[in-house]
N, C-alpha and C positions, 0 to 999 in steps of 0.2 A: 247265934250262928244261924244263917240263912239256909233253908232246905235246897239242895239242887238235885235235879233229876235229869236223866238224858234219854232222849228219845230219838235214837239214832243220831242224826247229825244236828239236832236240836236240842239245846239246853233250857231246862225250866227252872228258874231261880225264885224262891218265894223268900222275901224278906220278911224278917220278925216285925217290921212295922208295918208290912200289909196285914199279917195274922192279927196284929194287935188292934189295926183299925177295923177290920171287919168284926172282930170280936165285940169291940167297942159300939160299933153300930148297932149291931144286933141286939146289944143290951139296951141301948138309949132309944133306938128309933122303933117305937111300938107301931108307927104307921105303916112301916114296910117300904116306904117311899126309897129310902137310901139303898135297901137291898135290891130293889128292881132297878135303881138307877146303875147298881154295880154290875148286875145281870145285863143291861143293854150294853155297858162297855165291854164286858167280857165278849157279846157276840158280836160287837162292832169290829174287835181286834180278830175274832174268828174270820169275818169275812175278807181281812186283809190276809191272813193266813191262807185260805181256802183259795185266794186269788193267786197267791204265789206258788202254791202247790200246782194248781193248774197250768201256771206258765212255766213249770219245771224248776222252781226256785223254793229251796227249803230254808225257813228263817234259821239264823245261826243261835240266837238266843231269845227267850222270852223271860222277862223279869217282871215279877208283881211286888211292888212296893207301896208305900204310904201316899207316893206321888201318882200312882196309877199303874198302867200297865205299859211297859216298854218294850217294843219289838226291834229287835237288832236283826238286821239282815246280813246273809252270808256275803251277798255281792253288792257292790257299790250301784245305786240306783242308775239304770239306763234310761236318762231322760230324754234321750234323741227318739225311744220307741214309744209309739202310742200305748203299748202294755204297761209302761209306767203310771200313765193317768189312770188306766184301769184299775191297778193296784191301790191305788190312793182313793179311788172312787168306792171300790168294793166295800169299804167300812160303813160309809154312811148308807148305801145301797141296802146293805143288810138290815141296818135299824130301820130304815123305811119300808121294807118288805115285811119286817116284824110288824112295825106299827100298824100297817095295813091289815095284816092277820088279825091282829088283836082287836082292831075296831071291827072287823067283821063278826068276830066271835063275842063281841061285847054286850049283845044284847040283853039287857037287863042287868049286866053285872058291871057296875061303877069302878070296882077295882081293876077290869081289864082295859077300859078307857082310860084309867089313870096310867096303866102300864103303857099304853099305846102311845099316850101323850108324851111320856118320858122318854119312849125309844125315838118319837120323833123328834123331840128336843136334842137329844144326842147326837142324832144325823145332823141336824140343822146347824149345832154349834160346830161341828166338825167340818162343815163346808165354809165357815167363815174364812175369807181370803187372808189368813195370817198364817205364816209360817211359824212352828212346823205343823199346823193343823192340815188336816187333809185338803181343804180348800185352797190354802196357800200352796201346797205344794203341787196341786193340780195347775194352778195358775201360774207357777214358775215353770212347769214342764211345758206348758204352752207356749208361754212366751219365749223360753229359751230356743226352741226350734224356729221362731221367727227372728229374733233380735240377738241372740247370743247371751252368755251367761251375766256378764257386766251389766247390760241394759235390763235383763228379766229380773235381776237382783234389785237395781233401784225403782223399777216399776213396781215390784212387789211390795217394798218397803212403803212406797207412796201410798198405794191402795190399802195397806196395813194400817197407816196413820190415818186415812180418810174414814177407816171403820172404828179404830180405837177410840178418837177424840169425842165423836158424838156418845160413844158408849161410856167413856169416862165422865162426860158431863152430865148424862143420865144418871150414871152411877152415883155420882156427887149428890144431886137432887133428890134421889130416891132415899139416900143415906140420910140426908138432912130432914126430909119430910117424914119418912115412914121409919127410919131406924133401921132399913134393910141394905147391909153392904154388899150383898151378893153381886149385882152388877158391877160394882165398882171392883170387887175382887176379881171378877171376870177380865175387866178391862186392863187390871194391873197385870194379871197373868198373861194376857195377850201381849202386851207391851214387852214383857220380858222375853216371851217367845220370839217376837220380832228382832230384838237387839241382842240377845244373849244365847240363843239356842242354833244349833246346825239343823240342816234339813233332815228329818227322820219321820217314819211312820207313827 
C-alpha cells in the first residue's frame, strides 16, 4: 500500500516501488553516486514547486515512484503566459545554482565536485528539447505563442527526432563498443516520451 500524506491542497504519495528502489540503491551503491543523483532530482522538482508557489499555484499531487518524481498540477498549464516558461525553467535553474555552489565549495574535495557534475547533468538533461522534459515544454510554450498549438506540436516533434536520432546512433555504438547501454536507454526513454506522453512537468 502506498503512503499518502496531505499538506493542505497538496497530496504526497510515496509508492512502495520508490521505497524499495531507494533501499536497494543505498545497499548496492557504495559510491553514493545514485543517492546524490536522487537528491539532485528532488531539488530539481523543488525548483518547480517553489516557482509554482511564488506564482500563486499549489501542486495538486506529488508522487514518488520507481519511475521518478511526478508533479501533478492543480491547474492546466497557462501556456499563453510567460510565467509558464518560468515554471519549466525553474527546475534546471535550481540544478545549475546547486552545481555552481558545490563547485565553489569543492576546493580539495572531489566528492563535492562529483556532486556538482551530477547536478549539472540533471539540469542539462532536463533541458533537452523533448517533451515532457522541461526543455521540450519550454520550446512548445514559446512556439505556441507564435504559431499555435498544432504547428508548435509538429515543430516540437521534429526537433525531438533531430535530437533522439543521433543520441540513439551514438547509444548503439557505445553499447557495441563498450557494453554501456546508458545512452541507448536515454534515447529510448526520450522516444517514448515524445510519442506516448502528454505534456507535464
